N, C-alpha and C positions, 0 to 999 in steps of 0.2 A: 425384575422390574415389570415383567409381563409385556404383552404386545401394546403398541401405541398406534393409533390411526389418526392421520390428518384428514379431516372430514370436510368435504364440500368445496375444495379449492380448485384453482386452475393451475395445472402443472406447466411450468415453462422451463425448458432446458435447451441444450444444443440440438436436440432432436425435434423441437417444435413446441406446440402448445396444445393442450387438451384438458378437458374437465375430468378429474378423477380423484378418488380417495387414494391415500398412500398408507399401506400397512407395514409396520416395522416390528421386527422381532430380533432380539439378540444382536443389536447393533446394525442389522442389515435390513434393506428393503426386501420384503417378501412378496408383495403384491401391489399392483397399481391398476385401479379400475373402479367402476361404480359399486355402490352398496357394500363397502367393506366395513367391518366392525372389529374392535379390539378391546383389550382390558381397560385402556385409557383412551379417551377421545379428546383430541385437541381441535377446537373449532378453526377451520380455515375458510369459512364461508365469506365470499366476496374478496378472497385473498389469492395471492400467487404463491404457489409452492415451487421452490427452486433449489438448485444446488447451493450449498453455503458459499458465502463470499470468501475470497482469498486476497490478503493484502501482502504485497511484496516489500512494504516499506514502513515498519513500525519501530519507533524508538521506545523501548521498554525500560531503559535507564538502569536496569539491574544487571551486573553489580555496579555499585559506586554512587548512584544518584537516586537512592530510594525515596528521598524526600519529594521527588517529582513524580515518580511512578515506580511500580514494581511489576514483575511479570504477572502476578496474580491480578492486580487492579487493571493493568493494560489489557489482559486477556478477557476480563469481565466486560470492560468497555467494548472490546471487539465483539463478544458474543451478543451484547445488546445492540450492536450495529449490524448484526446479521452475519458476522464472520465466523467461519469454522476453522480457518487456518490463517495464521499471521507469521510473518518473517521478521525476527528481531534484527535490528541494525547493530553493527559491531562497535560503535563509538561510545562504549561504556568505559568505566574506570575500574580496573584496567580494560584495555581494548580486548575484544574477542579475537585474539590472534594466535591462539595455540589450543591444543586438545583439552587442556585442563579447564579453561574457561568455557569451551564448548560444552563439556560434560556438565559443568555447573549450571549453565543456562538451560540445557535440555532437562536436567533433573528437576529444576525449579518449575519447569513447564509441565511436568507430568500430571500435576494435580489441577492444572488450570482448566477453566471452562471453555477452552479453545485449543486447537492443535497448534502448539508453539514450536516453530522451527527457528533456527538461527543462521544468519549469514556469518561469514568469517572475513577478517580484514585481509586485504591483498598484501599489505606490507606490515612489518613488525611495528606495533605501536601506532599504526596508521601514520607513520612519519615519512613515508614515501622514499625510504632509503634502502631497505633490504626486504626481499620477498619473505612473507610469512610462510610457515610450513603448510602449504595448501593441501598437499597429499595427505598429511596427517589429519587435518580437519575433514577432508573429504571421506576418509575412512569411517568417520563418525556420522556421516550422513549430510554434511554441509554441501549444498549444491549451488550456492551463490556466494560470490566473494566481492567485497567492495570496501573502499576506504571512506564510505559515505560521511559527509561533513567536510571532506577534502577530496580533491581529485588527485590522481597519481600524476604528478607533473613531469616526472622524468620519463621521457619518451622511450629510451632504451629499456628502462625497467618495466614499463608497461608492455613493451613488445615481449620481453622475457616472460612476463606473467601470462600473456596470451598463449605463447608457445608452450609453456609448461602446463597450463590448464588444459589445453586441447590435447595434450599427450598423456594425461592421466589414464592409466589402463582401466577400462571397464567403468569409468566414472563420467557421467554427463554433467558437467559443471558449467556455470555461466559467470563471466566476469562482468560486473556492473560498475558503471562509472558515474560519479558525481562530477559533472562537467563544469569545471571552473578553473580558468587560468589564474593561479594565485597571485601573480604579479599584477596583471591587469585589474583583478578584482580587489586588490589590497586597499584597505581603508574604506571600502564602500559599504554602506549600510542599507541601501535601497537601490532601486533601478536608477541608472543615470539617465536623466531626461528632464522633461518639463517640470515635474513635481520636485525632484531633488534640487533643481535650481531655485525654485520658489521657496523651498523650505530651508535651504542652506545646509542640506545633509549630503555628504559625499556619496556618490553613487557607483554602482557596478554597471558597466556597459554590457549590452547584450552580447557583444563580441567576446567577453570573458567566458561565456558558456559556449558560444558557437565555435571558437577556435579549438576547444578540446573535442567537441563533437566531430569536427572536420579531421582532426588528427587521429582519433580512434577509428573512424571509418577507414582511413588510409591504413591503419595498422590491422584492422580486420581483413582488409583486402590482401595485405601482405602475408598474414599468418594463417588465414582461413579460420580463425577462432571466432566463436560466438561472443557478442558483446551486447549488453543491455544498458540502455541509457536511462538514468534515473531522472525523475521530475523535470522533464524538458519544459522550458517556459517561454521560448522565443519563436517567432515565426521562422527565422532563419534555421534554427535547429530542426523544427518540424519538416521544413522543406528539404533539408539535407538527408534526413532519415527516410523520407518518402522516396527520394531519388535513389538512395542506396538500396532500398528494398526492391525497387523496380529493376535495379541492376543485379539483383540476385545475392546481395550480401546477407550473411546470416545474422541480422541485427534485430533487436526488439527495443521497445521503449515504453515508458509510462508517463502519465501526466497526473498531477494532483488536483484535488477538488478546488483548492484555493487558486490555482493557476487558470481555471476556467470560470471562476465566479467573482474574482476580485481583481482590481487594478491598482497601480501605484498611487492613484488618487485617494485610495483608502488611508494612506499615510498622512493625509493633510492635517490631521489633528495631533500629530506626533505621538500617537498611541503605539507603544511597542508591541501590542498584541498583533499588529499588522506587519511586524518585522519577521521576515522569513528568508531562507536561503535555499535555492535562488530566489531573488526578490520578486515581489509582485510587479508585473510588467504593464505594458500599454494596452489600450483597447484593441489595437491591431494584433498584438500577440495573443490576447485572450481569444479573439476570433479565429486565429490560426490554430490554436490548441483545440478549440471546439471542432473546427473542420477536420483536424487530424483524428480526433476521436470518432467522428462520423464516417470518414472514408477509410479507416484502417491503417493510416500512417502511424498512429499511436495505438499500441496494442492493448493497453489496459489503464485503468485508473488505480492509482495508489494513494494512500492517505498521507504519507510522510508525517504520521502522528508523532508530534514532538512536544511532550509535556515539559513544563518548567515550574519550579517552585514560584509561588506568588511574588515573593520579594524580588526575585530575579527579573521577572517581567515588569515590575514596577519601577525599574531603574530608568534613567534617561534613554532616549531612543538609541543613541550611539553606543550606549553601554550595555543595553539589554541583549540577552542571547536571542538568536533567531529561532522561530519554530511556533507551530500552532497545533492544537488538538485536531483529530480528524476521524477517529474510528467510529464514533457514534453518529456522525453527521454525513458521512460520505455518500451512503446510499440515497438518503433523502435529498441531498444537494444535487446529485446526478439526475434523480427523477424530476426534481423541481426546475432545474436550470437548463438541462440539455434537451434539445428538441429531438429526442430519440425515443423510439418505442421501448417498452420495458425489456423486450427480448434483447435489444442491442445493449442496453445498460447492463443487464445481467452478464452478457458476454464479456464486457469490459471489466466487470467486478468479480467474476467467478471463474468460468472455464478457461479464459485466455491467460490470466495470471497463474492459474493452477498448472497449465501446460508449461509456461516459462520456468516455473520453479521446479517442475518435475514431480509434482504431487498429484498429477491427474489420474493416478490409480486409486486415490482416496477422496479427492475433492474435485468439484466441478464436473463430476460425472453425470450423465443423464439419469433422471429419476426413473430407475428401472429395477426389477427384481435381481437380487444378487449383488447389488452395489452397496457400499457403506452408506448408512443413513446420516450423512452430513448435509443438513438441509436448513433452509430458512423459509419462513412463512411471512409474506409481506402484505400489508394492507396498503395498496397503492393510493387509496383515496383519503387516508387518515391525515389530518393536519395537526401539527404540533409546533410549539414555540421553543426555541433553544434556550435553556436555562443553565448557565454554567454550574450552578450549585447542585443541580440535579444530575449531572453527569457522573459516571462511575469512576472516571480517572481521578487520581489524586490531585491533578492540576486543574486549573480553571481557564487556561489561556486559549479560549475559542474566539475567533473573530466574528462568529455568527450569533453572539448573544442577542436575544430579542428578535431574531429573524424567524418568521413563520415558514415552515417547510411542509411539503406534501409527500406522503409516503413514509410508513414507519414499520419497523419489524414487530411482528406479533409473537412469533415463536422462533427459537433456534434450537436445532438438535445436533448434538455432537456424538457421532457413532451411536445414534439411536437414543441418547439421553436428552430429554428436554432440559436444556440449561437456561433457556429463557422461555417463559410462558406468560402470555398476555402482557408482554413488554416488561416483565419483571425478572431479574436475574434469580436463578434458583440456587446458585452457589458461587 
């Protein structure tokens, strides 16, 4: 492929910011500095060159729901969104709950234009009744386990999972929790509050999330196990995690773009595109999530990219499945909506999630010689309008259709290969 040089950009990473060209050869960064040349030049003028983004929460739907998404199409959407690494969720059909399905997903991901990792289910079939073979999946490289889409409601079982995971020899694994008390949330299709009352739609109270956050913080204190809280959405949840961190508990958490950009008022038109789980919350909750992202209580931004076939999302609000697209819009939404410098946004989207997942030997690294060339080039001033038809995903269920955003990916490089050039996917 020859050498590639990213020319004329501003490099931003965990080490700071500086104007420099970046020379890449054989999948690695070989030089960073002024006046570099290569066999192929990619223009980075006026742009930021940064470590590629990492998503801890992508629903790729394969196996079993390929009509909504495949690993290939999801990874292409990710690359266009600036991601060089994504983590597939295990709520496929069948669930990713044993070594055979892990191997299948990893094999399908090998040809993808993004580094595809997979999580594993905590319980068999994500049924919350019996532990899945965590050690067997960890041997294949699985580093994060979750029953995402459902919380592990059995407290004793969750304790056993934490104790088992923390005792895996030589393996650094994380248990991640979709925090939802299934009894309290049962029958709810949006946030329980002013708008659910107006619309006559049964709601889920914030306490359905917060009770499980509270429980798992107590279990983390009891077992010493690491726990990662997925898509936190309420002010109470953020406050509890902030206090737990101050007390030294080994916990981390994520927030999604839709939980800091949209509120339950978006459901006023009964449009199922705004139905998501956990549901869109109040203005006060959105403000708390934004504050958590700013002060470090929330470690990273995740997409919770959840594609659905068009006919499924066209059902009545209470019958439609929850979920929204996220991979191609997350970076621009963060740059547009958050009152944070680009350095802070990139920390939330790149090196912090890379560290949580344990891929920080390949992703999220400083842009420096000897490191893998997993990079994104961002035009922070570019404006664009979200068009569902133009997205790479097989699905179209974005809540941001027609919204104008600022900041767009110009190039993405995966182990030195330009997989996106001038905002166009190359494979």
